C-alpha positions in Angstrom: 67.8 109.4 165.6 66.0 108.9 162.2 67.0 106.1 159.2 66.4 105.2 155.9 64.6 102.3 154.6 67.8 101.5 152.9 69.9 101.6 156.1 67.4 99.4 157.8 67.0 96.9 155.0 71.0 96.8 154.5 70.9 96.3 158.5 68.8 93.2 158.4 70.7 92.0 155.5 73.9 91.7 157.1 72.7 91.1 160.4 73.9 87.6 161.5 70.6 87.0 163.2 68.8 87.2 160.2 71.1 84.1 158.5 69.3 80.6 159.2 71.5 78.0 160.8 72.9 74.8 158.9 70.3 72.6 160.5 67.3 75.1 160.0 64.9 74.4 157.0 65.5 77.6 155.3 69.1 77.2 155.1 70.3 77.2 151.4 67.1 79.0 150.4 68.7 82.3 149.9 68.1 84.0 146.5 65.2 81.6 146.0 62.7 81.6 143.3 60.7 79.0 144.6 60.4 79.9 148.5 57.6 82.2 149.1 59.5 85.2 150.9 56.5 86.4 152.4 56.6 82.9 154.6 60.4 83.2 155.1 61.4 83.6 158.9 64.9 84.8 158.4 65.4 88.5 157.3 68.3 87.2 154.7 65.8 84.3 152.9 63.1 86.9 153.0 65.1 89.9 151.3 67.1 88.0 148.7 64.3 85.9 147.8 61.9 88.7 147.6 64.6 90.6 145.3 64.8 87.4 143.1 61.2 86.9 142.6 60.7 90.6 142.0 63.4 90.7 139.4 61.9 87.8 137.7 58.4 89.3 137.4 60.0 92.4 135.9 61.7 90.0 133.2 58.7 88.6 132.3 56.8 91.8 131.6 59.6 93.0 129.6 59.6 89.9 127.5 55.7 89.7 127.1 56.0 93.1 125.8 59.2 92.7 123.4 57.7 89.8 121.8 54.6 91.6 120.6 54.3 92.0 116.6 54.4 95.8 117.0 57.9 95.7 118.7 59.7 94.7 115.6 60.9 91.2 116.5 58.4 89.8 114.2 59.6 91.7 111.2 58.4 94.6 109.2 56.5 92.8 106.4 52.6 92.1 106.9 51.4 88.7 107.0 48.6 86.4 107.3 45.9 87.0 110.1 47.3 90.3 111.1 50.6 88.8 112.0 54.3 90.5 110.9 56.8 88.3 109.4 60.7 89.4 108.3 61.3 90.8 105.0 64.8 91.1 102.8 64.7 94.8 104.7 65.0 93.2 108.3 67.5 91.1 106.9 71.6 92.6 106.2 73.9 94.2 108.0 72.1 96.2 110.6 70.0 93.5 111.6 71.9 92.7 115.1 72.2 96.4 115.8 68.4 96.6 115.3 67.4 94.0 117.3 69.9 95.5 120.0 67.9 98.4 119.8 64.7 97.0 120.2 65.8 94.8 123.2 67.6 97.8 124.9 64.1 99.6 124.7 61.8 96.7 125.6 64.1 94.6 127.7 66.6 96.8 129.4 66.9 94.7 132.6 67.1 91.5 130.8 69.8 92.9 128.4 71.8 94.6 131.1 71.9 91.6 133.1 73.3 89.5 130.4 75.6 92.0 129.3 77.0 92.0 132.5 77.3 88.2 132.6 79.3 88.3 129.4 81.6 91.1 130.5 85.0 89.7 131.5 87.2 91.2 134.1 88.1 94.6 133.2 91.8 94.4 132.0 94.4 97.6 132.1 97.3 98.3 130.2 100.3 97.7 132.6 102.1 101.2 131.2 99.1 103.8 130.7 96.5 102.0 133.0 93.7 102.5 130.3 91.2 99.9 129.6 91.9 97.2 127.3 88.9 96.8 124.6 87.5 93.6 124.1 87.9 92.7 120.4 86.4 89.3 120.2 82.9 88.1 121.6 81.8 91.9 122.3 79.5 91.1 125.3 76.7 93.2 123.6 76.6 91.3 120.8 76.6 88.0 123.0 73.9 89.2 125.1 71.9 90.4 122.2 72.3 86.8 120.5 71.6 84.9 124.0 68.3 86.9 124.6 67.2 86.9 120.9 67.4 82.9 121.6 65.0 83.0 124.8 62.7 85.1 123.3 62.7 82.8 120.1 62.1 79.9 122.4 59.1 81.8 124.2 57.3 82.1 120.6 57.9 81.4 117.6 57.1 84.7 116.2 59.9 86.4 117.7 62.2 85.1 115.2 64.0 88.1 113.4 67.5 87.5 114.2 67.1 83.5 114.4 65.5 84.0 110.8 68.4 86.3 109.8 71.1 83.3 110.9 69.1 80.7 109.6 69.0 82.7 105.7 72.8 83.1 106.4 73.4 79.3 107.0 71.1 78.6 103.9 72.9 80.8 101.8 76.5 79.5 102.9 74.9 75.8 102.2 75.6 74.4 105.5 74.3 70.9 106.0 70.9 70.0 107.0 72.3 68.5 110.2 73.2 71.7 111.4 69.8 73.2 110.9 68.3 70.2 112.8 70.7 71.2 116.0 70.2 74.9 115.7 66.6 74.8 115.6 66.6 72.2 118.8 68.7 74.8 120.7 66.6 77.9 119.5 69.1 79.4 117.5 67.8 79.0 114.1 64.8 78.2 112.5 64.5 74.3 111.3 65.2 73.6 107.3 61.9 73.4 106.4 61.1 76.4 108.3 63.4 78.4 106.7 62.5 76.8 103.3 59.0 78.4 103.7 60.5 81.5 105.1 62.6 81.9 101.8 59.3 81.5 99.8 57.8 84.3 101.4 60.8 86.5 100.8 60.8 85.3 97.3 57.0 86.5 96.9 57.9 89.5 98.5 60.6 90.3 96.1 58.2 89.5 93.2 55.6 91.9 94.6 58.4 94.7 94.3 59.8 93.8 90.9 55.8 93.6 89.4 55.7 97.3 91.1 58.7 98.3 89.4 57.4 97.6 86.1 54.5 99.9 86.6 56.4 102.6 88.4 56.5 105.8 85.9 59.4 107.5 88.3 61.8 104.0 87.9 63.0 102.5 85.3 64.0 98.5 85.2 67.1 97.9 83.2 67.0 94.2 82.3 70.0 91.7 82.2 70.0 88.1 80.9 72.5 85.3 80.3 72.3 81.8 79.9 73.1 79.3 82.6 74.0 75.5 82.7 75.3 72.7 84.7 76.0 69.4 83.7 74.0 66.8 85.7 75.5 63.4 86.3 73.7 60.5 87.4 75.2 58.6 89.9 72.8 55.6 89.5 72.5 55.0 85.7 68.9 53.5 85.0 66.5 53.6 82.0 65.2 57.3 81.5 68.2 58.3 83.8 70.8 60.0 81.5 73.4 62.4 81.9 72.1 65.8 80.6 73.3 69.0 80.2 70.5 71.4 82.3 70.1 74.5 80.1 68.3 77.8 81.4 68.3 81.6 81.5 68.6 83.6 84.5 68.0 87.5 84.6 68.3 90.3 86.9 66.7 94.0 87.0 68.5 96.9 88.3 66.9 100.4 89.2 68.1 103.6 87.1 69.5 106.0 89.0 69.0 109.7 88.2 66.2 108.4 85.8 64.7 110.7 83.4 61.0 109.7 82.2 61.5 111.2 78.7 64.0 108.7 78.3 61.6 105.8 78.3 59.4 107.3 75.5 58.4 105.0 73.0 56.8 107.0 70.5 59.8 108.9 70.1 62.0 106.1 69.9 59.6 104.7 67.0 59.6 107.9 65.0 63.5 108.4 65.3 63.8 104.6 63.7 61.1 105.8 61.0 63.4 108.3 59.8 66.1 105.8 59.3 69.0 107.6 59.9 71.4 104.8 59.4 70.9 105.5 55.4 73.4 108.3 55.9 76.0 106.7 57.7 79.2 106.7 56.6 82.8 105.3 57.9 83.7 109.3 58.2 80.9 109.7 60.3 82.0 106.7 62.5 85.1 108.2 62.9 83.7 111.5 64.0 81.6 109.7 66.7 85.2 109.1 68.6 86.2 111.7 70.9 89.9 111.6 69.7 91.1 114.5 71.4 89.7 113.1 74.9 91.3 109.6 73.9 94.9 111.3 73.6 94.5 112.6 76.9 93.5 109.3 78.6 96.9 107.7 76.8 99.1 110.8 78.1 97.8 110.4 81.6 98.1 106.5 81.4 101.9 107.0 80.5 102.2 109.1 83.7 100.3 106.9 85.8 102.8 103.8 84.9 105.9 106.2 85.6 104.6 107.2 89.0 103.3 103.5 89.9 106.5 102.0 89.6 109.2 104.5 90.4 109.4 104.8 94.0 110.6 108.3 93.9 107.4 109.7 92.1 105.2 107.9 94.1 103.9 111.1 95.7 102.4 111.8 92.6 100.1 108.6 92.4 97.3 110.3 94.5 97.3 113.3 92.0 97.1 111.6 89.0 94.1 109.6 90.4 92.6 112.9 91.0 93.0 113.8 87.6 91.4 110.5 86.2 88.3 111.7 88.6 88.4 115.8 87.8 90.0 117.0 84.4 90.1 113.5 82.7 86.0 112.7 83.8 84.0 112.4 80.7 80.8 111.1 82.0 80.3 110.0 85.5 77.9 107.2 86.3 75.7 107.6 89.5 76.9 103.9 90.6 80.4 105.0 90.9 79.0 106.3 94.6 75.7 104.9 95.1 74.7 101.5 95.2 72.4 100.6 92.2 69.3 98.5 93.7 69.2 95.1 91.8 66.5 92.5 91.8 66.8 88.6 91.0 64.3 87.3 88.3 63.3 83.8 88.5 64.8 81.3 86.0 63.6 79.6 83.1 64.4 76.4 81.5 65.0 77.8 78.2 67.6 77.9 75.9 68.1 81.6 74.4 70.1 80.8 71.2 66.6 79.3 70.2 64.4 81.9 68.9 61.0 80.3 70.3 62.7 79.7 73.7 64.1 83.2 73.6 60.7 84.7 72.8 59.2 82.7 75.8 62.0 83.8 78.2 61.3 87.5 77.2 57.4 86.8 77.8 58.0 85.3 81.2 60.4 87.8 82.5 58.4 90.7 81.2 55.5 89.0 82.9 57.7 89.1 86.2 57.8 92.7 85.6 54.0 92.9 85.3 54.2 93.6 81.5 51.8 91.1 79.8 50.5 91.0 76.3 47.2 92.2 77.8 48.4 94.8 79.9 51.6 96.8 79.9 53.0 100.0 79.9 54.0 101.7 76.6 57.5 102.4 77.1 60.9 101.4 76.4 62.6 98.5 78.5 66.2 97.9 78.0 67.0 94.3 78.0 70.7 93.6 77.3 73.4 90.8 77.5 76.7 89.7 75.9 77.2 89.2 72.2 75.0 86.2 71.5 72.2 87.6 73.7 72.1 91.2 72.2 72.2 89.2 68.6 69.1 87.4 69.1 67.3 90.2 70.9 67.8 92.1 67.7 66.7 89.4 65.8 63.8 88.3 67.3 62.5 91.8 67.3 63.1 91.9 63.2 61.3 88.6 63.0 58.1 89.5 65.2 57.9 93.2 63.9 54.6 92.4 62.1 52.8 91.2 65.3 49.6 93.4 66.2 50.6 95.0 69.4 53.9 96.5 70.9 54.4 94.0 73.6 54.1 90.8 70.9 56.7 93.0 68.6 58.8 93.8 71.7 58.6 97.1 70.5 58.9 98.2 74.3 62.0 95.9 74.3 65.6 98.2 73.7 68.4 95.5 73.2 71.7 96.8 74.4 75.4 95.0 74.5 76.9 94.6 77.8 80.7 95.5 78.0 82.7 92.7 79.8 82.1 90.4 77.5 83.1 92.8 74.7 86.3 93.7 76.5 87.3 90.1 77.2 87.0 89.6 73.5 88.9 92.7 72.9 91.7 91.1 75.1 91.6 88.0 73.1 92.0 89.7 69.9 95.0 91.5 71.5 96.4 88.0 72.2 95.6 86.6 68.8 97.3 89.6 66.8 100.3 90.1 69.0 101.3 86.9 70.6 103.2 85.2 67.7 105.3 82.3 68.6 106.6 81.9 72.1 110.2 81.3 71.3 110.4 83.9 68.7 113.6 86.1 68.6 111.3 89.2 67.8 111.1 91.0 71.1 108.0 92.9 70.1 105.9 89.8 70.1 103.9 89.2 73.2 105.1 85.5 73.1 108.8 86.8 73.3 108.0 88.4 76.8 106.0 85.7 78.3 108.9 83.4 77.7 111.1 85.7 79.4 108.9 86.1 82.8 107.7 82.1 82.3 104.1 83.0 81.8 102.3 80.2 79.8 100.7 80.7 76.3 97.4 80.5 76.5 95.7 77.3 75.1 93.2 79.1 73.0 94.5 82.5 71.7 90.9 83.3 70.3 89.5 82.9 73.8 91.9 83.5 76.5 91.3 83.1 80.6 90.3 86.9 81.3 92.5 87.6 84.5 95.8 85.8 83.6 95.7 87.4 80.2 95.0 91.0 81.8 98.0 90.1 83.9 100.2 89.2 81.1 99.3 92.0 78.8 99.4 94.9 81.2 102.5 93.9 82.8 104.5 93.6 79.5 102.6 97.0 78.6 104.1 98.6 81.8 107.3 97.4 81.0 107.6 98.7 77.5 106.0 101.7 78.5 108.8 102.4 81.2 111.3 101.5 78.7 110.2 104.3 76.3 110.5 106.5 79.7 114.2 105.7 80.3 114.8 106.1 76.4 113.5 109.5 76.8 115.6 110.3 79.8 118.7 108.9 78.1 119.4 106.5 80.9 120.2 102.9 81.2 118.4 102.5 84.7 115.2 104.5 85.2 114.9 103.9 89.1 118.3 105.0 90.0 118.1 108.1 87.6 114.7 109.3 89.5 116.4 108.6 92.7 119.3 110.6 91.9 117.1 113.3 91.0 115.2 112.9 94.2 118.6 113.2 96.2 119.3 116.4 94.3 115.8 117.6 94.9 115.5 118.0 91.1 112.3 115.8 90.6 110.2 116.9 87.6 106.8 118.5 88.5 103.2 116.5 87.2 103.1 119.2 84.7 106.5 118.2 83.1 105.7 114.8 83.3 102.4 115.5 81.5 104.4 117.4 78.8 106.9 114.4 78.5 104.0 111.8 78.0 102.7 113.8 75.2 105.6 113.4 73.4 106.1 109.6 74.2 102.5 109.6 72.8 103.3 110.9 69.7 106.5 108.4 69.5 104.8 105.4 70.6 101.2 104.9 71.0 99.5 106.5 68.1 98.8 105.5 64.2 101.1 108.1 62.8 103.9 106.5 64.9 103.0 103.0 63.5 103.3 104.5 60.2 106.5 106.4 60.7 108.1 103.3 61.8 107.1 101.0 58.6 107.8 104.3 56.6 111.3 104.9 57.9 114.1 107.1 56.3 112.7 110.9 56.8 109.6 109.6 58.6 111.7 108.2 61.1 113.8 111.0 61.4 110.9 113.3 61.7 109.3 111.0 64.7 112.5 112.0 66.8 113.1 108.5 67.7 117.1 107.5 68.9 118.6 105.7 66.5 120.1 102.4 67.3 122.9 100.0 66.1 122.5 99.2 62.5 120.3 96.2 61.8 123.4 93.1 60.7 121.0 90.5 60.5 120.9 88.4 57.5 118.3 90.0 55.2 114.8 89.1 55.5 112.9 87.3 52.9 110.0 89.9 53.8 109.8 92.9 52.1 107.7 95.8 51.8 106.7 98.1 49.0 108.1 101.3 49.4 106.5 104.5 49.2 109.4 105.7 46.7 109.6 102.8 44.3 110.9 103.3 40.9 109.6 102.0 37.7 107.1 99.9 39.5 109.9 97.7 41.3 110.3 96.9 45.1 113.3 98.3 47.3 114.7 97.0 50.1 112.6 97.7 53.3 114.0 100.8 55.3 111.4 100.7 58.1 111.6 98.9 61.6 109.0 96.3 61.6 109.6 95.2 65.5 109.1 98.8 66.5 106.2 99.4 64.5 104.4 95.9 66.0 105.6 96.9 69.7 103.6 100.3 69.0 100.7 98.5 67.7 100.8 96.4 70.9 101.2 99.7 73.1 98.2 101.3 71.5 95.7 98.1 71.6 96.8 97.5 75.1 96.6 100.8 76.6 92.9 101.1 75.1 92.2 97.8 76.9 93.2 99.3 80.2 91.8 102.4 80.0 88.3 100.9 79.2 88.9 98.5 82.3 90.0 101.6 84.7 87.1 103.4 83.5 84.9 101.1 84.7 86.2 100.7 88.1 85.8 104.5 88.4 82.6 104.7 87.0 83.5 107.1 84.3 81.0 105.5 81.6 81.7 108.1 78.9 85.3 107.3 78.8 84.1 103.5 78.6 81.8 104.3 75.9 84.7 106.5 73.8 86.9 103.5 73.8 84.2 101.0 73.0 83.6 103.0 69.9 87.2 102.8 68.7 87.2 98.9 69.5 84.7 98.7 66.9 86.9 99.6 64.3 89.5 97.2 65.5 87.1 94.1 65.6 86.0 94.9 62.1 89.9 94.4 61.3 90.4 91.3 63.2 88.6 87.7 63.3 86.2 89.0 65.8 84.0 90.5 63.3 80.6 89.5 64.6 81.6 91.7 67.7 82.2 94.9 65.2 78.9 94.5 63.8 77.6 94.4 67.5 79.3 97.7 68.0 78.0 99.1 64.9 74.5 98.0 65.8 74.7 99.4 69.4 76.6 102.4 68.1 73.6 103.3 66.0 71.2 102.4 68.5 72.6 104.8 70.9 73.7 107.7 68.6 71.3 107.5 65.8 68.0 106.4 67.0 68.0 107.4 70.6 67.2 111.0 72.3 69.6 112.6 74.3 67.9 112.1 77.5 67.7 108.2 76.5 71.1 108.3 75.5 72.4 110.1 78.6 70.2 107.7 81.1 71.1 104.4 79.6 74.9 105.5 79.8 74.6 106.2 83.3 73.3 103.1 84.0 75.5 100.7 81.9 77.4 100.0 84.9 76.3 98.5 88.3 77.6 99.1 91.9 76.2 96.1 94.0 78.1 97.4 97.1 77.9 101.3 96.8 81.6 101.5 97.7 83.6 103.8 95.6 85.9 101.8 93.3 83.1 98.7 93.0 81.5 99.9 89.8 81.3 96.7 87.6 80.0 95.8 84.3 76.5 94.2 84.4 77.3 91.0 82.4 80.1 90.6 84.8 77.7 91.0 87.8 75.2 88.7 85.9 78.0 86.1 85.9 78.6 86.5 89.6 74.9 85.5 90.0 75.0 82.6 87.8 78.0 81.3 89.6 75.7 80.8 92.9 72.8 79.7 90.6 74.7 76.9 89.2 76.4 76.0 92.5 72.8 75.9 93.7 71.4 73.4 91.0 74.3 70.8 92.0 72.8 70.2 94.9 69.2 69.6 93.4 68.4 67.2 90.9 66.1 69.6 89.0 66.0 71.7 85.6 66.1 75.4 86.2 62.2 75.5 86.3 62.1 73.7 89.6 60.4 75.2 92.0 63.2 74.9 94.6 65.1 77.2 91.9 62.8 79.3 90.4 60.8 80.3 93.6 63.3 79.7 96.3 66.9 80.4 95.2 66.7 82.5 92.2 64.9 85.5 93.4 66.6 85.5 96.7 70.0 84.9 95.0 71.4 88.7 95.1 70.5 88.9 98.6 72.2 85.9 99.5 75.5 87.3 97.7 74.9 90.5 99.8 74.1 88.8 103.0 77.0 86.8 102.9 79.2 89.9 102.2 78.0 92.4 104.9 77.0 89.8 107.8 80.0 89.7 109.7 80.6 93.6 109.4 77.3 93.8 111.7 78.8 92.1 114.6 82.0 94.0 114.3 83.9 91.9 112.0 86.0 93.4 109.2 84.9 93.2 105.7 86.5 90.7 103.7 88.0 91.8 100.8 87.1 88.7 98.8 90.2 88.7 97.1 93.8 87.4 97.8 96.4 90.2 97.3 98.4 90.1 94.0 102.2 89.6 94.8 104.4 92.2 93.3 105.9 92.0 90.0 109.2 94.1 90.4 111.1 90.9 89.1 109.3 90.4 85.9 109.6 94.5 85.5 113.5 94.2 85.6 113.5 91.2 83.4 111.6 92.7 80.9 113.0 96.3 81.1 116.8 94.6 80.6 115.4 92.4 77.5 114.1 95.4 75.8 117.1 97.8 76.6 119.3 94.8 75.3 117.1 94.2 72.3 116.9 97.8 71.4 113.4 97.4 71.0 112.0 101.4 71.1 114.7 102.7 69.4 114.7 102.7 65.6 117.0 100.1 63.4 116.3 100.6 59.9 115.3 97.3 58.0 114.7 95.3 61.0 112.3 92.5 60.5 112.4 88.8 61.9 112.2 86.3 59.7 110.4 84.0 62.4 108.2 86.8 63.5 104.4 86.6 63.0 103.6 89.6 61.5 101.0 92.0 63.7 97.9 93.5 62.2 97.0 97.1 62.3 93.5 96.0 63.5 92.2 100.0 63.4 93.4 100.4 59.6 92.5 97.3 58.0 89.0 97.8 60.2 88.4 101.2 58.8 89.1 99.5 55.1 86.9 97.1 55.4 84.0 99.3 56.5 84.8 101.5 53.5 84.7 98.5 50.9 81.7 96.9 51.9 80.8 95.8 55.7 79.4 99.2 56.2 77.2 99.2 53.2 76.3 95.5 54.0 75.4 96.2 57.5 73.2 99.3 56.5 71.5 97.1 54.0 70.8 94.3 55.9 69.7 96.0 59.1 67.3 98.4 57.5 65.7 95.5 55.2 65.4 93.8 58.5 63.7 96.5 59.9 60.8 97.0 57.6 60.1 100.2 59.6 56.6 100.2 59.3 54.8 103.6 60.1 52.5 102.8 62.8 50.1 105.3 64.6 51.4 105.4 68.0 48.0 106.9 69.5 46.0 103.9 68.8 47.7 100.4 70.0 44.4 98.5 68.7 44.9 99.4 65.0 48.7 99.4 64.9 50.3 98.4 61.7 47.1 98.5 59.9 45.2 100.7 57.6 41.4 101.7 58.1 40.6 98.7 56.1 42.8 96.4 58.3 45.4 96.2 55.5 49.1 96.6 56.5 50.4 100.1 56.1 53.2 100.7 53.4 56.4 99.7 54.5 59.0 102.5 54.0 62.5 101.5 54.1 65.6 103.7 53.2 68.6 102.0 52.4 71.7 104.6 52.4 73.2 104.7 48.9 76.2 107.1 50.0 79.3 105.3 49.5 82.3 105.8 52.0 84.7 108.1 51.5 87.9 107.3 49.6 90.9 106.3 51.9 92.7 109.4 53.4 96.5 110.3 51.9 98.0 108.2 55.0 95.8 105.3 54.6 96.8 105.0 50.7 100.5 105.4 51.8 100.1 102.8 54.7 98.6 100.4 51.9 101.8 100.4 49.7 103.7 98.3 52.6 103.6 94.7 52.0 101.8 93.9 55.6 99.8 91.0 56.3 97.1 93.0 57.3 97.2 95.6 54.1 96.8 92.3 51.7 93.7 92.9 49.3 92.0 89.7 50.8 88.3 91.0 50.4 86.0 90.8 47.3 85.3 94.5 46.3 82.1 95.8 46.6 79.5 94.3 44.1 77.7 97.0 42.0 74.0 95.6 42.4 74.5 96.8 46.3 74.0 100.5 45.1 72.4 100.1 41.6 70.0 97.5 41.1 66.8 97.2 42.3 66.2 95.3 45.4 63.3 93.0 46.1 61.9 92.9 49.6 59.0 90.8 50.8 57.4 91.5 54.2 54.8 89.5 55.9 52.9 89.0 59.0 51.3 86.1 61.0 48.8 85.4 63.3 46.3 82.6 64.8 42.6 83.5 63.7 40.1 80.7 65.0 42.8 78.4 65.5 44.0 78.6 61.8 47.7 80.5 61.2 46.8 83.1 58.6 49.8 84.3 56.9 50.4 87.4 54.8 53.0 89.1 52.8 53.5 91.9 50.4 56.2 92.5 48.3 58.4 95.5 47.7 60.5 96.5 44.6 62.9 99.6 45.0 63.6 102.0 42.6 67.1 102.7 40.8 67.5 105.5 43.8 66.2 104.0 46.8 64.2 101.7 48.6 61.2 103.8 48.5 59.0 101.3 46.5 55.5 100.7 47.0 53.7 97.3 47.9 52.9 95.7 44.9 49.9 94.1 47.1 48.8 92.2 50.4 48.0 88.5 50.0 46.5 86.5 52.7 47.1 82.5 52.9 45.7 80.0 55.4 48.3 77.6 56.9 46.9 74.8 54.1 47.9 76.6 51.2 51.3 76.0 49.6 52.9 79.4 50.0 56.2 78.8 51.6 57.9 76.8 49.2 60.3 79.9 48.3 63.4 80.6 50.2 63.9 83.9 52.0 66.3 86.1 50.3 67.4 87.9 53.9 67.8 85.1 56.1 69.2 82.7 53.7 66.6 80.3 54.9 63.3 79.1 53.3 60.2 80.4 54.6 59.0 77.0 56.1 62.1 77.2 58.6 61.3 80.9 59.2 57.9 80.2 60.4 57.9 76.5 61.9 59.2 77.8 65.1 55.9 79.8 65.4 52.8 78.3 63.9 52.3 76.2 66.9 52.6 78.9 69.3 50.1 81.3 70.3 51.2 84.7 71.6 
């Protein structure tokens, strides 16, 4: 009978004769890695030792092959001397998975053995007998981590997973002592090695950013913001003072769905040279808003609030959300479903509020994009930020417009206004206009509602804390909309009413709810509704409001001009001021939330439409600066941009750092998240923002730090952290407010209602339109076109831009629009008859000299020639019909000549102050 080798070896292994006795020298040497199995006299010792040593040999062969650079454990980026090193592409959510794949390919035996050791005894469900899945310490992940540590111990170059772990620890700011321990046991790099690795990763990132600046198929969009941190010295000495460290940080996002024609610099110049602002009127600004679309958004918001709070209508929530993404979608940003590639720039220790510092900042940031004075790509590059940043960017372009190339003039820079700070300012405007007194008896005041639900009054109504203010404004808005729905259905309890309909299977359809919402919009959330409430009498009857009980309080000292005055006298106020003010609050706050929700779903067309409406309301409030910012942004996008530029920019106005749906956010809000990480880092380093630690290690990698902390756990099977605490429900607040509004009859019409202790709300939209018609729009056109001398420059020869063939500057062609704004509409005229605070004629009339008298304009240029500052200026005097006057002459003066002793009519400063910031700087 013949036997197989396995049978023979099994017989040897299990034969008692092959086992050494306790007194024998080979006893205890089974499975030995030291005992030469060929010299063993007992079968069991020989066979087990042979198996172990063969296995050991195989493990070493696998390891030598796995730790080679080409296998991937070194990283994917090329380094010096032919080595490879990790890059940011290697570090992230998939790092552990990728390392496991490499180990499975090159070290299958070692990985299998370690996995078996890490696998616990299999447990089965007592009832079903199914195997219980292991949730904590997955054996595969544990084996991968252990084997990576062993390979790193073998050679310092096989460091992919230890490097990722080290960077993660660094991003979380763990103590250095943990780095020392981790390095000693092979889990991490040392702190100094991690620091050097981050320097190399930052160098790789700088190279990527520079390549982006020169790639014609990709478009960088830059966002900048100030960063600051107060440094308090613990050991006070002479020269060691507490100081506020101020700097500027920036990020660059790659445009999605980029159209190369959007960045056409020559087209932008030609459009600006045509001066389309001269024909801008208030009516044209109004026409830029899609009012029908805005109405549809408001109508849908009425339905959204109802189905959100009424349990019986919860089944419609998904359908309403789908309507926002389909029928009500105006322009979807690709960031709504695609991750935005973002790169962080190195910080600079400059103050963006100072013009020379802002110029140096732009030069530095453009230099990081590979754009320099001597070598730059002639294409537009959007640069934006909050209101102050936007204002300074526009100003610096105007001040440097006479420099001798695109780069020094910053022609390649297209300033844009970011949206989160704009929405924040608008929210502050809502509180300033509508809060009133906290303990007022007027239920239309926001302060009255805040007191009812025990919400604190903001310490500064002109600049509220964003998130607490959002909650208060939106919860009050929801309660008021629900109260209007209650009145519409003529019930005392809206929730019970729909519960009863659900029990009877008589719930209205979604289309029926939308039709009802259109009626409510016409009554409570449009300008005509406010007018009707202030007018009273027939207008109130036509509006269709439910009539409340007669207003029986003592006559108010506040009266309004009646639209039917007799013999020039005043009659008793017949409107309902409380209802009118609640209508204003509903309009203003619905616009705020519509813009916020548009950002979340990535509907940038809807956001832009809302912002254009906010522009008018800013002009009618105390936040007129943002009205000017929005005017400039509107002119830049609607009048001076090509269709491809406008479309491409709008699609990339928002960013999505994660790529997950519903996670779209404003670029400046994301910049604030970046700044938070940077300001946290500088607290651990006594240095300014130009310090190599911050500029070359932290800031170029800070975006990756944020991303790594967000996704690292998902790579090992942990659930993704939501990043915020769940909001507690607000059902008690809603019921309290609903009861208050019902008892006060807030949303029914009560003729003559007006509370003496109420601070009257301003119709900011109506006032903003009138302010623009009076003089603000004309002043904006005059100042912006006067600031932009709009020299016609030949784009084909950048060496001679701005000069004639004799080297003299070309004649400026400045056109200022002379068209008077259209007269107030009949409705606005009627509205102005009321004695509302917002209708007071507190603004001086437009001076005739803005449209009739000649306007003198002095343009100039400065340049360094052989170390001497040469200043040239030329003067214009406009004719009676426009600003098309010719230059009276070009004059050159050296720095020594006294030519700068007259004030600058445009800036309100003398010429010395205008040039002092630049005469020592060489662009």
